[in-house]
N, C-alpha and C positions, 0 to 999 in steps of 0.2 A: 564568517561563521560557517561551521560545517554541521549539516543536519542530515541524519539518516531518517528518511521519512517512512521506513517500512521495517519494523521490528516486532518481535513477539516475546513477551515474558509472562510469567504466571506467579501467583502467590507462592511463597516458599513451600507450603505444605503439599502442593500438588505439582510443583515444577518438575520434579524428577519423572513421574509417570507421564506427564504431558510431553516432555522432551523425548522420552523413550518411544512414545507413540508417533511423534513427528518424524523421528529418524527412521523408524520402521516403515512408515507409510511412504515416505518420499525417497528413502535410500541415500540420504545425504548424511555425512558425519557432522555433528555439532562442533562449532568452533568456539563456543563459550557456554556459559551456564545461563539458563533462561529465568533468572531472578533479577530483582532490582540491583542487588550488589553485583551480580554477574555482568549485567549489561553495562553498568557504570564503569566497572573495571575494564571491560573491553573498549568502551568509548575513550577512556583516558589513554589507553595504550595506542589507540588508533587516531587520536587527534580529532575526535568528533565531539562537538559541543552539546548538541541536542539530538534526542531520538524520539520519533513518533512511535508510540506503543499502540499497536492495533488490536482492538478487541474482536475476537472471533469466537462465537459460541454456537455449538451445534444443537443444543437442546434449549427449548423455549424457557424453561423454568430457571435456567442459569443466567438469563440476560440481566436481571436486576442486580443480583449479587456481583456479577462480573463488572457491571458498570459502576456499582458502588466502590469496588476496589480500584478501578481505573480512576475514578474521581479522586480517590484518596492519595494516589501516588504522584499527583502533579507537583513538579518542582522545577528548578532552573534547568535540569538536564532532561527530564522526561515530559513529553507532551502526549498524553493519552488520547486516543480516539475511541469513542464509544462503540459498543457492539449493538447491532440491530438484527432482529430475526423477522423474516417475512410473515410469520404467522402470529405476530403480536397483535393484540386487539387495538392498541393505540400507539402506533409508531410515532406519529407527530408528538404525542405527549411525552414519550421518552426522549425525543430530540429536545423538547423544551426543557426537560429536567436536566439533560446534559449541558445545554447551553447556559442555563442559570447557574450551573456549578462550575463554569469556566472552561468546559470542554470545547475544543475548536472544530471538531468534525467527527465523522463516523466512518467505520469500515463496513463495506458490503462484500460478502463472499458467496456469490451465486453457486459456485461449485460445491461448497460445504453445505449450504442451506437449500440447495436445489430449487432455485427460482430463476426466472428470466428477468433481467434488469428492466426490460421495456414492458413488463406486465403492468396493466393499469392499476392493479391492486397496490403497486408501489408508489403511485403518483402522489397520494397524500403525504408520504414521507418526503418526496422531492420538493413538494410545495412548501413544507415546513422548513426544510434546509435552506431554502431561499438562496440568496447570493452572499451570505455572510459565513456560513459554515462550509467546510470542505468535506467532500466524500471521496474516499479512496476505495476503488473497486477492483477486484481481481478480474483481469482480462485475459482470455485465452483458456487453455486447458491445463493439464498436468503432464509431466513427462511420461507418466505411467498410464495415461488415459488410453483406453482401448478403442478401436474403430467403432465398435457397437455402443460405446458409452455416450450418454448425452453430454454435450458441452453446453452448459447453461450460460456461459458468459463469453460467447464469441464476439469479436470486434464489431460485427454489423449490428448486433442487438444492443451493444453498449452505445453505438453511434445513434441508434434509434432513440435511446433514452436521452442522449444529449440534445438531439434535435427537438425533442418535446420540452426540454428544460434548458435552453441555451445559456441562461444566466447562472446556472448552478456551477459551482467550482468542483469539477470532476478530475481526479487523477486516475488515469487508466494504468494500472500497475503492469509490471513485466513488459515494458516497452510497447504496451498496448496490445500484446498478444503472446502469451507464454506458449512457446512451441507452435505459434500461429503467426509468425512475422509477416508472411506474405499477405494474409488477410488483414493484419494490422496496417500494413502499408497501403492497402487498397481503401480501407474504411476510415482510419483514424489519423495516420501520419500526414502531417501537413495541414490539418484542419485548424482553423483559428482558435476555436474555443475548447481545444483538447490539450490536456497536460498528460505527460507520461512519466513513469519513473524507470530507473535503470535496474530494478531488481531482477536477477537471473541466477538463482542458486544452482549449483554450489559455488560457481565463480562467474563473474561477469565476463571475464576474458573468453569464455566459451562462445560468446556471441561473435567474437572476432573484431579486430581493430577496424578493418575496412567497413564491415557491416554496421557497427555501432556509430562510427563517424558519419556514415552516409545517412543513418536515421536521424542523427542530431542535426546535420546540415539541412536535411529536407524538412524536418519538423520545426526547427528553430530552437537554438540553445536556451532561449528564454522560456521555453515551455517543457523543459526536461528537468527532473529532480532526481537526486541521488537517493537510492534505496538499496537494501541488501537482503532482507529476510533473516536477519540475525534472530536466532543463533545458528541458522543454516548456511550463512555465508559471512565472510570476514570483512569488516568495515575497512580495515587498512588496505587489504589487497584490492578490493573493488574501487576504493577511492584512488589508489595509486594507478590502477588501470585507466581510470578516467583522466588522470593527470598526464598519462602517456599518449593520449589521443592526439592526432594531428588536427586539432581545432584551436582557436585562439585561447590564450590564458584567461582572458576576461570571461569567455564562455564557460570555461571549466569552473571558475569561481561561482558563477551563477548556478550552474548545475549542482555543485557541491553544497549549496546552502542558501544563497541569496534568493533564488526563485521561490523556494518554499517559505522562507522567512517573510517575504512580501505577500505571498498568497494567503498565508494563515494569520498574518499580523503578529508575528512573534517578536 
């Protein structure tokens, strides 16, 4: 089974302006359309069986409608993860609502929502997530982050969170440190209770064969999951790059789907 654990889509009525905003902010060209039909078409063409659709909301009042929509799109191909905002009055309550509706996890984006993952105000959320739900968290900065900008999710602060809640199922996105791989290697890579994904838009091959293979070998292929950031990266190209790596075929299969299938209970 092939699973892309890192995708973004929107309801049809807002998909076009959302995609325009994403491509303008990050400077990447879209490889597909960020709708249900768009991602499913891309998945079929790419040989991907399931995609985790990550909820990201910048405004507090959009959390409930966003999660309502994410709950509604669950099917054999799409595995939605709920959105959480750090300023919510009852983060644990929203997690319980998501869990009761069959949602397997949540997405945290400190860079969008401007919070530090090891802030004690987030601890009630982590306690509620427990050891059954998965949290995917942006790790690192952005390509366009300026030196004077605050990096809310550096690898060391994510590791602080994990130390506080060692049983929580945490996937540190972007190889543990988007444009901060040296810090990721120091803080996260090789740690027993840390999982990373391979998301690196616009193309995973920009990381380089030797660098990616070294990260996988040091961290352990059983703790690496395939992700792309669709619609900002191509599932077929990134999965083919993983298949080309000088690592065992069994390791590639685990990265491309089996690790996350077991982690999330799919």
